[in-house]
C-alpha positions in Angstrom: 360.2 46.6 84.9 359.9 49.5 82.7 357.5 47.6 80.4 355.4 47.0 84.0 355.7 50.3 85.5 354.8 51.7 81.9 351.6 48.9 81.9 350.9 50.4 85.7 351.1 53.9 84.7 348.3 53.4 81.7 346.0 51.7 84.1 346.0 54.6 86.1 345.6 57.1 83.5 343.1 54.8 81.8 341.0 52.9 84.6 338.1 51.3 81.7 340.2 50.4 79.2 340.0 46.8 80.0 336.3 47.0 80.3 336.3 48.8 76.9 338.7 45.8 75.4 336.2 43.3 76.5 333.1 45.2 75.2 334.8 45.8 71.8 335.7 41.7 72.4 331.8 41.3 72.8 330.8 43.5 70.0 332.7 41.7 67.6 331.7 38.1 68.8 328.3 39.7 68.0 329.4 41.3 64.7 331.0 38.0 63.4 327.4 35.8 64.7 325.1 38.4 62.9 327.6 38.1 59.8 327.6 34.1 60.1 323.8 34.3 60.5 323.0 36.7 57.4 325.5 34.3 55.5 323.4 31.8 56.4 320.2 33.2 54.5 321.9 34.2 51.9 322.8 30.3 51.0 320.3 28.5 48.7 318.0 26.3 50.4 319.4 23.6 48.0 322.4 24.1 50.0 320.9 24.0 53.4 322.3 21.0 56.0 319.5 18.9 56.4 318.8 19.7 60.3 318.1 23.4 58.8 315.5 22.3 56.4 313.9 19.4 59.4 313.6 23.1 61.6 312.2 24.8 58.5 309.2 22.4 57.9 308.9 21.8 61.5 307.7 25.6 61.9 305.8 25.5 58.7 304.0 22.9 60.0 303.4 24.3 63.7 302.2 27.0 61.8 299.6 25.5 59.5 298.3 23.6 62.2 297.6 26.9 64.5 296.0 28.2 61.6 293.9 24.6 61.4 293.0 24.6 65.3 291.9 28.6 64.9 289.8 27.9 61.7 288.1 24.6 63.7 287.5 27.2 66.7 285.5 29.5 64.3 283.5 27.0 62.6 282.5 25.8 66.4 281.3 28.8 67.1 279.3 29.2 64.2 277.5 25.9 64.4 276.8 26.9 67.6 275.1 30.5 66.9 273.2 28.7 64.4 271.7 26.0 66.6 270.8 28.6 68.9 268.9 30.6 66.1 267.4 27.4 64.7 266.0 26.6 68.5 264.8 29.8 69.0 263.3 29.6 65.3 261.2 26.3 66.4 260.2 27.8 69.6 258.7 30.9 67.8 257.0 28.4 65.3 255.6 26.3 68.3 254.6 29.6 70.1 252.6 30.5 67.2 251.0 27.4 66.6 249.5 27.0 69.9 247.9 30.2 69.6 246.6 29.3 66.4 245.4 26.0 67.6 243.7 27.7 70.8 242.2 30.8 69.0 242.2 31.0 65.4 240.6 27.7 64.2 237.9 27.6 66.2 236.8 31.0 65.0 237.5 30.1 61.6 234.7 26.6 61.8 232.3 29.2 63.2 232.3 31.4 60.1 231.7 28.3 58.0 228.3 28.8 56.4 225.2 26.2 57.2 224.2 23.1 55.5 220.8 24.5 55.0 221.9 27.5 52.9 223.0 24.8 49.9 219.6 26.2 48.4 221.1 30.0 48.1 224.1 28.4 46.5 222.3 26.8 43.8 220.0 29.5 43.3 222.8 32.1 42.8 224.6 29.4 40.6 222.0 29.3 38.0 221.8 33.4 38.1 225.9 34.0 37.7 225.8 31.7 35.0 222.9 33.1 33.1 224.6 36.8 33.1 228.0 35.0 32.2 226.6 33.0 29.2 227.0 29.6 30.5 224.3 26.9 29.9 223.9 24.5 32.7 222.4 21.0 31.7 222.4 19.2 34.9 223.6 19.5 39.0 223.7 16.9 41.5 224.2 17.4 44.8 225.6 15.0 47.9 226.1 16.2 51.2 229.3 15.1 53.9 228.7 15.7 57.2 231.1 17.6 59.3 232.8 14.7 62.1 235.7 15.3 64.3 238.4 15.1 62.0 237.2 16.5 58.8 234.3 19.7 58.0 231.3 19.1 56.4 231.1 19.2 52.6 228.6 19.9 49.6 229.2 18.7 46.3 227.8 20.0 43.5 228.6 18.0 40.2 227.8 20.1 37.5 227.4 19.4 33.6 227.2 22.4 31.5 228.1 23.9 27.8 230.0 27.4 27.8 232.9 29.4 26.1 236.0 29.2 28.0 235.9 32.7 28.6 232.4 32.8 29.7 233.6 30.1 32.5 236.1 31.2 33.6 234.0 34.9 34.1 231.3 32.4 35.8 233.5 30.7 38.5 235.3 34.0 39.2 231.9 35.4 40.5 230.8 32.6 42.0 233.4 31.8 44.5 234.5 35.1 44.9 230.6 35.3 46.3 231.1 32.4 48.3 234.5 32.1 50.0 234.3 28.6 50.8 233.3 27.4 47.7 236.2 25.9 46.0 236.3 23.5 42.7 237.3 20.3 43.2 237.9 19.2 39.9 237.5 20.4 36.1 237.4 18.7 32.8 236.8 21.3 29.8 236.1 19.1 25.9 235.3 20.4 23.0 232.5 20.3 21.0 232.7 18.7 17.6 230.7 20.4 15.7 231.0 24.1 17.6 234.7 25.5 17.7 233.3 28.3 21.0 231.3 26.4 23.0 232.9 23.5 25.1 231.5 20.6 27.2 232.5 21.5 30.8 232.3 19.0 33.4 232.7 20.8 36.8 232.7 19.6 40.8 232.4 22.2 43.2 232.9 21.8 46.9 231.2 24.0 49.5 232.8 23.3 53.2 230.2 23.9 56.1 230.4 23.1 60.0 227.7 20.8 59.9 
């Protein structure tokens, strides 16, 4: 009876004692759980239970899958960006080609010389050769008329004798004077009795509009 009265008196003085006691029990339970968890992580992996190894393996696989998925998404976005840039480049090139086919090509053809000017080329060819020290032995002319698919051509087949340095100077002057003139073929052969002069077999093509 005395003990019951004393207990009643204690509760009247400290009304929150039961709650404090329950809170203390909860704290002790949490501390025990934390202590157990810390003890688990301090255990070497070789002594972990099989379930722990399985859980850790699953976590690692999930992390690797997430990283792989992110890498795939980045690669797909990069590929889409490259395809878009490629499409833009093709469109730009197509526009340039369209403009070139409409305006540039007709202007270029109109600037080409006429076949009737072949005599002027032949005359300057001899004059430049004399100035450079090139001896022209023979010249043959062959004309091909222009078609819907090809430009007109005048071929000059030349046999000459000249030092190599003089040959280069002669060709530079001649090609600079006539932009529509080009070298079709060139063969240089040494003369047996002359170490300076070479036999030259040259074919020049002159592009014309007719």
